[in-house]
Phi, psi and omega in degrees: 000146181244126178243135174270129185236132178282126186277126177253123183298132179289154176277191182297127187233133172286124185224158181227132182292142183251135177309130184278131170277155182297143176285154178251125176241123179254120179251121179264111185274168175295141188299155177254159185278124175271116190294335178284311182265349174072023176233166184275143173245161179258131184255117179269142180227120181264122183243146178276123176301147174269143171274134179290112177278157177282094187288155177264066183294329178198148181225151174292149173292144185295137175255013178272130182306322185293343182265353183282145178282160190304315186293332174293314177301314183295324176293318177300318177295320180293318181290327177292329180293313181293320183294310178307310180296322184287318180292317177293331177273005180049040173229027177290304181274107181277136175285148181289331177236128181300145179283123183262144177273140177292143177288126181272141179272147182296138184259150176283146184304321182294322179293321184292320180300315181297321176299313178302320174299319179296324187286317179291331180227072183291144174286164177305318176300319177293319184298320185292321182290322177295322178293321181297312178303317180301312184292327178293314178305312179302314178302308183298328178297316178297321177297318180299332183285341179275080184261125180235152175218116188053038173084005182255127178288136182262349177291111190303320186286340176248008186277191181225183175303331180292332181294319174301316180302316179295316182296320175301327177295318176294319182290319182291321178299337181242026173056034177064029172274111189299310183301317181291319182294322180294311177300315180305314182298319180300311183295322179298311180298318178298315174304311176300320180289320177291325183268358182058046187289326186299342179255006189289332178303334183273348183286154174246141186232170180308133179295337179298341180281344186300325182278354177283336179206134182208145170276129184207104172081186177225162175267192185301326182263010175095358182291130170298146187250128173253122178262123172254113181258096186282342177304335178297338183274008169290334173297120183296317183297312183294322184295311180294326182292332184265320187239005189295327182227166179299325175294320179291323179291330177293321179292327174299313181302317180294317179299319182293323176298318183295322178302314185293317179302319175301317180298321182294331178299339181267000181273165177243088188280064177227160174306124181090344178278164179285108186243021181206162183257160163252130186253123171251126180251104183265119180262009178298130181054018178284141175307143178279185184285355178291337173284107184299313183300318176291324182296318184291316187290327179291323180288320179293321178292321179293321178297311183298311183293321177291320184278340188235357179226064188288136176056030180256006173233119187284314178214146174244101183259121181256118183247164186047049185282123174280173180301328187282349178305323184292327179289323178291322180299320176294324181289321179274345184310313183298342183261002180255145176279159181298325178293321178299316184294329181293343183265359184277137171230137183238137179222126177285166183311323185284344184244021182298296183305314181299319177290315180299323179303332182292335182245333188235139176293153184300320182288353178249000179270127172307145182304323182299341177250018172101000185262188183252006184272122182245150180291135177052044180291125180256358185271304185248145175230174184301336186276356183280008177100165184276165174277142176261162182219144170228147177259121188246119178291159173304140176078003180260164179230132176249130176248106184264113183260126172256121188281141170230073189295333185259147172283160177055066177222164181236126180253138179229137177212156173241144178210137172216158177233120179292114183089349179043234185054055176218167168267143180222136174211166184221130178222155169248124181249115181291150176294318179295118182293345184278342184278165182270140170290142185241127176281114179271326179216118180302150175296133179210154175283133177252121179289168182288350179248022181286146176277162176301149180277133169236118180213167177213160180209139178260109182259146180252001180210161179292147180178215181200145170273132178243117175257117186247128179241123179251112185270093176276353184282183178251023175235151176292143186240144171262124180250123180241140186209161167204161182209169180210134184240126182238133173276133179282125178269000000 
């Protein structure tokens, strides 16, 4: 007999975690023909769920000197030599406009003679002044030799292993062509000085932009993940406030540089460290390239980031890509290097979760993109174990059994199906055969755009939670889940 019970969210409960037993997964395959009775029977198969491992879907190129090829080592040595000479000679950062000397007027012979006398026989006061100016110049020269980029000293003779990591980024961006890499570094340092980028982290921008970009979690390789949400600019008021004038677009570009600088703060710029970001660009509801102001700002942002932040993005994933993206990509393509293009990944709306799972663990993907990460989640933490996965063939049903062997405990679980299009229900089945099965969630069809399930149940007697997923589609489905059991004290 089955009794339906309305689940009431419990109040604050003093709880103690209970060691989790392995879940049991029963897969009901499509029946096989019994030759004697001529009817189909159901064959049950108990499978052990697999734990989603942090796959090595992509890795950064090594920054260890021992892993470099000979021509790469040679290029690094040459670049360091040029850099050392330029810094010591105080000519690394070029000024945009050459310093012009004032035109000197012709002097009268008598005045020239007086000046020559003063130069040949300087007074004590003049001598002191000359020495002070010399000391000031020497101090200024020493300061200029202390050149840093993202907190890393660039003077090779006084640098660290991190110096090599930075220089390798510029070399790789220019295919290890030393002169081009050196010129790129010079332009970057000049741009940073002119734009006062080193102080940009202290600047404040409109709070409306906070929802347009945020750092959230890490990928399989430990890269910090930055989500750029362009759909917020669907709001016309915010759009005009951000892109309406050239001055506003310049502020937007500074804000975008600040986002990048904040991301770099999370990197480990050392050999073997995580030294690049993963960018997720959500184009859902984003204004298209028909918007001239956005098109201009996008082109400018792409140029700034590509020219001044080399090799600081491991992958650029575009999700919820609309049809107009391809037109915009064709527009920007001439301004992108082949290396930059090779880091692009594109996913249409139906493939968002599937694509992100290739790069990011399910527990690090926000729920709006099909993962389990929720803001201010007080139920699951990073120490609560990995997510489990089962592959469900077309026409099959999976019953995931979560044990609740103790009375008075609280169970919490997350479950998602990549692409959904399944039937789903939740039940509590008591161990005592005389007790009633309790329906926690009625069976329902889950459409392809459903968010992951988060539910809980407080049991008063031993039993198990059974999560049933029926795959009525003609495609294999990936079922991901995790759970947690707490004993009520």
